[in-house]
Every structure is written in structure tokens, then in C-alpha cells.
N, C-alpha and C positions, 0 to 999 in steps of 0.2 A: 257753950251751946247757944245757938240761935233758934228762933222759932219763926216760922213763916205761916201767916194766917191767910188763907185763901177764901175769898167770898165770891159769890155769883149773884148777879141781879136777874131776877125772873119776875116779869110782870104777869099778874094773874087776873084773868078776865072771865066773866060769864060769857057764854056764846053770844048773847044778845048785845053785849057791849062792843063787839068787834065791828070793824068796817064791813061794808058790803063786799069789798074785794077779798078781805080775809075770810069771811064766811063762805064765799064762793070757792076759795082755794081749799078750805077745810072740807066742804061738801064734796069736792072732787076726790080728795084723799079718802073720805068715807066711802064713796062709790067704788073706788079702786079696791077696797078691802074685799069686795065681792068677786074680784077677778083673781084673787090670790090662789095659789096652788099650795094648800097646807094640809095634806091628808094625814100627816103624822102628828103635828102639834095642834091642829085645828085653831091656830092662832093666826088670824088673817090681818095683815098690815097693809095699809095703803099710803102712798105718798103722792103729793102733788107739788111740783116745782115750777114756780113762776120765773120766767126768764126776763131779762131787761127789755126784750123786744115785744113783750106781752104774751108770748107763747107759753102755754102751760103743758108741761110734760108730766106724765103720771107713771107710777110703777107700783107693783105689788110683790109681796114676798113669794118666792118660788122655792119650795122644798125639794129635797131629793133624799131617797133612802140611804144614800152614801153620804152621811154628814161629813164634812161641812160643804158639800158640793152645791147646795142651794144658794140663794142670794136674797138679801133683805130688800124691802120695798124702796128704802131710801137710796141704796146703791143702784138698784134697777133704774130708777128715774134719773139719777145723776149721771150714770154711765151712758144712758141713751141720749141725754141732753148734750153731754160732752162729745159724743160721736156725731150727732146730727146738727148741732149748733156750736161748734168748737170756739167760735169767736164771740159768743153771746154769754154774758155773765148771768148766773142765777141770782135772784134777789130774795125770794121767800120760799121756804120749804114747809109744807104742812104734812103732819103725820097723824094717822088715826089707826086704832086697832079694834078688831071685832072677834069675839069668841063666845061660845056657848049661847049663840043667838042674840047677842047684844053688843053694843059698843062698850068699851071699858069706862067705868065711872071716873077713874083716875087717868091722868095723862100717861101716854106711853112715850118712852124716851129712846133715842137711838142707841144701839149697842156700841161697844167700843170700836169695832171695825168701821161702822158707819160714821162715827164721830171723826175718826182719822181721815176718812175719805172727804167728809164735809170740810175739814180743816184744809186739806190739800186744795180743794176747789176755792175756798176763800183766799188762800195764798196765790193760787194761779191767777185769779182775776183781781187780786189786790183790793178786795172789798168784802165786808161781812155779809153773811146770809142770815136773814131773820128766820127764826124757826118757830113754828106754831105747833105745839103739842096738844092734841085734842083729847079731852076727857068729857064725859057727859056732865060731870059736876063743875068743871072749870077748864079753861084753856090757858096754857103757859105760853107766854111770848118771850122769846130769848133773842137778844140782838146779835149774837155771834156764837158760833160753836165754841169759841174760847171760854165762854162762861160755863160750858159743860165739860171742857177739856183744858183746864187751866195750865197744867204742867204737860204741855204737848210735845210730841216728837215731830220735828219738821226738818226742812232742808238744812237750816243752820245747825241743827243737832248733828248732822252728818259731817259738818265741816269743823267740828270741835278739835282742838289741838290736844285734848286730854288723851293720854295713852295709858291704859291700865297695865300694870305689871301683874299678870295672872299668878305668879308665884307668891306675891305678897297678900293675895286675897285669902 
């Protein structure tokens, strides 16, 4: 037997320690939480995506009574950016969540589907996206989605030569 140990590096900041640009992006994500349509969960998420050309694209979660027909804030922002600025790489993604009349004390992290989409965007543009996860108590700064999704499924996974014999499983 072998063992694989996986570690992730996450830099933890107080909001006041961030750069002006990082604070601005987080503030846009926080503002975007108020545009969320979350009548079922009351969990409002906002995302702000800084593109390489300086444009900031925002998104908020959009729920639907027919789960899972809604869409997370991160994917709303990313898909809009990909549609409107297909040749411009994203550089930084800030995420914040608001519920019960306040922002979360702890950082909110992207769901699995959002992590997979962020990975695809990193692969598409061949560069990492810095991720800022906002919490009232601290902000996590992550250099690439690969730190949150270390055993990822990507294009090279589809090209594997491994063929499973279903009868032997």
C-alpha cells in the first residue's frame, strides 16, 4: 500500500491587511449578495471576478424552486465573463455570503460544481485564478483552485487509456 498526503496552502488575512484592490473586489462581492435571489435558502452569495483587462464582473446566486435549476454566484460571474469577454483571462475571484441579516463570520467556500468550473477556466486560460474567500473574522487567499480541488477531473482525465472491466468490479 502507498499513501498520498495532500496539502493545501491558504494564506489567512484580516480584512485590514489586504491591498486596496483586494478590498475593493471583496466589497463588490459583498454588495452583490444583496442582488441574490434566495427565497428558499435565504443564503445570499456574491462573487466579483477581476479580469486581466481591469473589468470586474459580478454575480449572485439565483435559486429556483425546481432544485438544482438555480445557479451559484461564482458560476454566474464566470459564465457572464466567458460570454462577454471570451479572450480575457480572469485573475482574481472574491466570494462573500450573507444570511440572517449579517455576513458570515467564517469564509464561504465554492461548492464542488463551482470548483470544477473554476478549474476549467484556469485550464482554458493556462493561468491560476487567485481566490479570496471573505469572512467577517478573516479572509482566505488561495493561489489556485487546485488547492481546493487537488484530485481534480480535467481534460487529461478524459484521455486516460485505462479501461475498466465492469465484470471484475
